[in-house]
N, C-alpha and C positions, 0 to 999 in steps of 0.2 A: 207267193212269197215263201221261199224256202229258208231252211236254217243255214245261216252262213257262218263264216269264221268268227265274226264278231260275237255271235251268240255263245260259241264255245269259249271264247276268251273271257266274256263277262261271267259265265258260269264258273270258270276256273278262278277268276279273280275273287268271286264271292267265297268259294271254298277256301282259297288261300287266306283271305281275310279272317274267316271263321276259325281256321286252323291256328293262325298266329294269335288271335284273341284267346283261344283255348290254351295255348302254350303259355301265354303271359299271365293270364288271370287265374288259372287253376292251381290249386295246391296239392291235389291228389295226383299221384304219379300215374295212375291208370288214365285219368282224364288228359294229362299232358301227352301221354302216348297216343291217345285218340286224336289230339290236335296235330301231332306229327304225321299221323296217317292221313289226315285231311290235306295237309300241305303236299305230301307225296302224291295223293290222288289228283290234286289240282295240276301238278306237273305232268302226270300221265294224260290228263285231258288235253293239255297243250300239245304234248308229243303226238297224240293220235290226231288231233284236229289239224295241226300243221302238216302231218303226213297225208291226211285225206285231201287237203286243198293244194297239195304240191304234187299232183299227178300220181297219187297213191304210192308214194315212196315208202319203202319198207323200213327205212332207218328209224322213223318215229315209232313204229311198232316194236322194233328190237329194243329201243331205249325204254319204252314203257314196260316191256317184259323184264328188262334188267332192273328197273325201279321196283317192280312188284316183287322180284326175288330179294332185293335189298330190304324191302319193307318186311318180308317174312323173317329174314334173319334178324333184323332189328327188333322185331317183336319178341322173338325167342330169347335173345340176349337181355333185352330190357325187362321182360317178365321174370327172368332168373334173378336179376338185380333187385327188382321190386320184392320178390319173395324173400331174398336175403335181408333186405331192409326191414320187412315186416317181422321176420324172426328175431332180429336184434332190437328193434324199437317198438314193436307192437302197434305201429301205425305206418302209413305211407305218405305222410305229409312232407312234401319235398322241401318246404321252407325250414323245417326243424332238423334236417339231416345234415350233419357236418362231415362225417366220414363213415366208412363201413367198418372201421376197426373200433373196438372198445378198449 
């Protein structure tokens, strides 16, 4: 019994669910960003798994690399915003932030 496509989809669904749970329930901006990363990683697992079980098609790998680049850019921009929020409000609780202007 080998690892099939179903195993990858189940793992991806678990990661996606945990990511959505982290995004919805967390108030700390860094933890929300970690939830977004979990969601993006679950998409990457799906891309690679479908590419593997579709005669090793390279399109899934290219899509996964694109998502990894997007995640790196998202982290850089989001951390800059989080640092700006911390400088202005002295906390990073996303529920209490109305705007970046004072």
